[in-house]
C-alpha positions, 0 to 999 in steps of 0.5 A, a space after each residue: 499500499 505504501 512505498 517508501 522514497 524520498 517523499 512517502 508515497 500511498 496509493 488508495 482505491 479512494 481518498 476522503 479529505 476529512 473525518 467527520 460524519 460525511 467522511 466516515 460515512 462515505 468510508 463505511 459505505 464503501 469499505 466492503 468493496 474498496 480501499 480507502 483512507 480517510 484523512 484528517 488535518 488534526 486528530 480524527 475526531 476534531 471536526 465539526 461533527 464531534 461539536 454538533 449538539 441538536 440532532 438530526 431531523 427525520 419524520 419519524 414521530 406521530 403526526 408528522 409528514 414528509 411534506 411537513 419536513 420538506 415545506 419547512 426545509 423550503 421556508 427556511 431556504 427563502 426559495 432557492 432549495 433545489 426541489 430534488 435535493 430537499 425531497 432525496 434528503 427528507 425521503 432518506 432521513 428515516 433510513 438514514 437514522 435506522 442505519 446509525 441505531 443499527 451501528 449503535 449511537 445512543 439516541 435518547 429515547 421516550 421514558 417508556 424506551 418504545 421510541 426515540 424522544 423527538 425534540 423541536 428546533 427553530 423552523 421546524 413544525 413538528 417535534 422530529 429531531 432525533 438527539 442523543 441527550 445534547 451532545 448528538 454530534 459526539 455520539 455519531 462521531 464516536 460510533 462511526 470512528 469506531 466502526 471505520 477503526 474496526 474495518 480492515 480496508 479503511 486507513 485512518 491519518 490524522 495530522 494531515 492536511 491536504 495542500 492541493 488536489 492532483 488532478 490530470 490538467 495540472 499535469 498537462 492532460 486534455 481531459 481532467 479527473 481526480 488524481 490524488 493530493 499533496 498533503 502535509 504531515 503537520 507532525 514531521 512537516 514532510 509533504 507526501 503524495 496519496 494517489 487515488 481515482 476517487 477523490 471525496 471532499 468532506 471537509 466542512 465549512 469556512 466558519 474560521 473566517 470570521 472573528 466570531 465563530 461557533 466552529 472548530 479551528 479545523 473550519 478553514 474552507 480547505 475544500 472549497 478553496 482547493 476544488 476552487 483551485 482545480 477549477 470547480 464552480 461553486 455556488 451560494 457562498 453569500 449564505 453564511 449562517 450566523 447561529 443566534 446563540 453562542 455563549 458570551 464569554 471570553 472564557 468560552 471561545 466558541 461553545 454554542 448554546 443548542 437550538 434544542 434550548 429554545 425549541 423546549 421553551 427558552 426565551 431571548 430576552 434583553 437585559 431588563 428582561 424584555 422578550 423581543 423575537 415577537 416583534 420580528 416574526 410570529 414564531 417568536 424564538 422558534 423563527 429560522 435562525 437568519 430571522 433570529 440572529 438579525 433580530 438580536 444584531 438589531 436589539 444589540 446595535 439599537 441598544 449598545 448592547 454587548 449580548 443579549 439573553 436566553 433564558 430557560 429557567 423557568 423550566 423545572 430544574 430537573 427537566 432541564 438536566 435532563 435534556 441538556 446535560 452537557 451544556 448545563 455541565 459547561 456553563 457550569 464551568 464558566 459560572 452559569 446555573 441555567 436552572 436559575 439564570 439567564 445565559 448572556 448569548 451573541 450570534 456567531 459564524 456557523 455554516 457554510 450554505 454554499 460551497 462546491 456545486 454538486 449534483 445529487 450524487 456528490 459529483 463535481 465539475 471534476 470527474 473522480 472528484 466528489 463534495 459531500 456535508 457542508 463543503 458542497 453546494 447541493 441545493 439542499 438548503 437554499 438560501 439558509 439551512 434548516 436547523 438538524 438538516 446538517 448532519 442528515 445532509 452528510 450521511 445522505 450524500 455519503 450515501 448517494 456518493 458511495 453508491 455513484 463511486 462503486 458503480 463507476 469503480 470500473 471506469 475509474 479503475 481503468 484510467 491511466 494515471 500519469 506519473 505524479 511529480 514530487 513535490 518540489 520545496 527546493 527553491 524555499 526556505 523556512 520562514 523568519 516572518 511566521 508573524 506576517 501569517 498570524 497578521 494576515 489571519 487576524 486582519 482577515 477575520 476582523 474585516 469579514 466580521 465587521 464588512 460581511 457579517 450578519 448585516 451588509 452594505 455595498 460600501 461595506 462589500 466593496 471595502 471587503 473586496 479591496 483588503 481581500 485582494 491585498 491579502 491574496 497578494 501577500 499570500 501568494 508571495 508568501 506562499 511562494 517563498 517559504 515552506 507551507 506550514 498548517 497556519 500558512 495552508 489555512 490562512 491562503 484557503 480562507 483567503 480564497 474562500 473569503 473573496 468568494 463570499 464577498 463576491 457572491 454577496 456583490 452579485 445578489 441585488 436583494 436580501 433573502 435568507 441569510 444575506 441581508 444587504 441594506 442597499 437591497 432590503 428586500 427581496 427580489 421576485 426575479 431572484 426567487 430561484 436563482 443561485 450565484 454561481 461562479 466560476 474560476 478564470 485566469 488570474 494574477 494570483 489564481 483563479 479569479 471568480 466569473 459570475 455564470 449564468 445562475 441555474 435555476 433552482 427547479 432546472 436540475 441543471 447541475 454537473 453531470 446531471 
């Protein structure tokens, strides 16, 4: 499997970048038929899946219906969802829950143990969120990882961060297909080559492009940036979801207060104890996330507040401790008792609704390259993700991608792979100016928060674009002269993704879902089913965005469709 040369090389039937629900779900679906490599940029469980609290939405409870879940997803997505993607995911959701139960995920159950316990979250019309207390992601991640470690055909590589994809076109061939990736072993500092005729991006989102985020440090948009540099289109990057309720405490860093707290009766309050959400939406605290986040942002700016408050202390302490044991334990560590007092909360960047454009099998514009989970733009979320549809999307598209990969495996095996040249760092040196990386990282995240956050204007976006271009030039020069490090790779990727977000936001001359521009404060009916699609074109500092002819959500005009 491994050929030890001056530069270590590995060969597999498939390689998966990312070890969360999407990546491990795909690996387990493929492993009985193929040798699979799963790469994680840090520890194997150190991704967004592990930290997901709420659960997985699925129509498995009494009185619920598939059409209700579909309609709720459409309503949250503000008209940009692709109907075929929504229906696929909703219809496959119960089977995904069954698969996880079979694997041993310890979902919470009703008191009589007759069924899974279901909760409700913002934007949902019914109780349909299957969960494992308030640490669902951890339960799923640990279960999938346990099965992956036990499978002889799954090979797990931690502390490996991909630098760039290797494609046939990059090696001078006329027709393009995925061939593998150059990968940095962050512990040894050596660059390795991974060969595979099938490459799947399951790298998550880009929340770290913002100063305040609920995401782990790994969420630096790596898969989106690598696919973009390789020639893939991206879509709907302007729709960055801000979770309304992160704990406001400098020690908490990025600790999320689950949507389920509001789903179980939590109230959002001003400092004087006044509720305010019904002034913005008749659903109050159960409105979709984009509405709640903008309402909080509005009240904080109107009153000059550092935060607002989330209060569920009117519910019995026994109920709170039973339903939110991990949140309560973590809050107590910071000196807050949610059974007795409100919690200070603020919005923070949470979920990347856009990403690499794919079809319903996860295929991208490059043959053999797949994108699943948060890295992808499948059309499920539209302009705003409905709560607890994210883990669900990972599992459904892991299944559909696996089916497609195994169907096409003979074709992939027959493809003749050219010789991949070794990574050449003979003309670069170790950096003596690492401060440049940390400074540019801080500058990027701050101007994205200030200018491309919850509320935008044309002037703010233009300022952000100017700064992004300056940073991209500096980063390109630095990248060309010094050896790669994990921080440099992430900064390079974040700068690319930041520009994609900015250009996409400038292209949408309306306010819809998560994109709110004060210069275009209302939705334009003509854009009700029109995505923002960017295609790469040659530029001075790598691919530059070019606005494509938008694809109508109802047309199904996707790659390889």
